[in-house]
C-alpha positions, 0 to 999 in steps of 0.5 A: 500500500502506498505511503504518504505524508501530511507535511508541516514545514517548520522554518529555520528556528531550531538549528544551532548551525548555519550549514554551508548549503542551507537556506531552509526557508527557500527549501521548505517555502515556509515563511513563518512558524505554524502554531498548534492550531494551524497544525490542527487545521492542516490535519483536519483538512487532510483527514477529510480528504484522504481516503486511506489515512491509516497509510499516512503520517503527519510529518514535521519537516523543514527545520531540526524539529527536536532543536526547536524550543521545547514548549513549541515542539510539544505544542506541535506534537500535542496538536498532531497527536489528536489526529493519530489512532483508530480511523485517523493517521498512522503516526508522526514523523519528524526530521532533525540533526544527529546531535539533537537526539537524546534519551530524554528527547526520544521519551518525549517523542514516543509519548506523543505518538511519533513513529519515525525519525529522520536524521540529516547525516549528509556525509559520513566523512568528518572532513566534509562535515567540518568543511560544510559547517555541520557542527556534528561528526559521523560518530554522532550519526552512528550513536543517534541512529543506534539510540533511535532504533533501540527505542523502536522508532523507524529510522530514516537517514538523509545524505547529500551528494556533491557537497563542498570538499566531497568526492564520488569516493567519499559519497560512496563511502558515506552510503556504505557507512549509512548501510552499516547503521541499517536504516529503514529508509534513506533520502538522497539529496544531490546538492543544490546551491542556493543564493544567500548561502556560503556554498554560493559564495564558494561557487562564485569564487571558484573554490567549489567546483561541481562534477558534471550533472551527468556524472551525478546522475550516474553516481546517484543511480549507483547509490539507488542500486546499492541501497536497494540490494540491502533492502533499504527503501530510498524514499526520495532522490533529488530535491522536491520540485519547488518554485522557491528553489527554482527562483533562488538556485545558483547551480547544482543538480536540480531536476523535477524528475531527478530520480527518474533520470537515475532509474533510467540510467540503471535501465541503460546499464542493464540494457547494455549488459543484455545487448552485449555482442548483438545488433538488435534486442527486444526487451519487455519491461513492466508498463510502469517502467517503459519511460525509464527504460526508453530514457528521457527523450529516448536517450537510452534508445539513442545512446544504444543506437550510437553503439550500433544496437537497435533496442525495442522496448515493449510492455511486459505481460508480467512484472519482470524485465526480460529479453524477448528477442536478441540477434 
């Protein structure tokens, strides 16, 4: 059953640090801090509209939720908890920093019906974390993740690819380190450079050089496969489409269908393996994946044609990808 979130965005009021890449107001689009009554209005409206609330969570995103003033956090949780339970939403999820997790905080979250916690790990390379002024270490991610799992929460981890001072190798190492923590879910956010951030200053001065967009797609495709093989759900790959981001973006890896580009790249890799030493191949894929297999603007088909291979993609009668004809 498809899962969904009722997102409540909290502006940048809880973080103790201003990371090099962060302009949370631009990312979330939030211009003010919602109070408990606003949360009730959002939840009540959503509850009247959603057909399967039991597959939906109330999600506090945008800022570091457990770092906001305690009375404000509990005000929001109290309001949201009224909409959790039989015939209502399945739970509450929030995102926060690894260094803003403690037994005391988790006791509070548990008491209000929080079911899932996402940590902004971003990198597991301490040099990269320091260069981007994260204010926490890779060890903090490990310790917070362990504690969250011990308390029985669903654990989500978020990583950023292409950060200042990072590399393809360090991003892959970060993914491996996150896998070792065994999260339930992961989000992959390729860097988007926003106006008003230190990263934008570094970029304009030429101190921050980014890998080509196509290379980032290949990297994230590799990470999708890596997490998938370990049974870890990647619930987001690429920053969500937003008019605020599009307006304030200076550079970076933003595309409204970034994940599909990555999944298309995975299909291309598979097609190349299938088409080894042949000039024509017909492949059946699940109907939902036709556009991914064909590629954006038929890029996969055109790429294989440039290699002297004609590829025909047809809908599969089953849920499997398989070779129909090869010559």
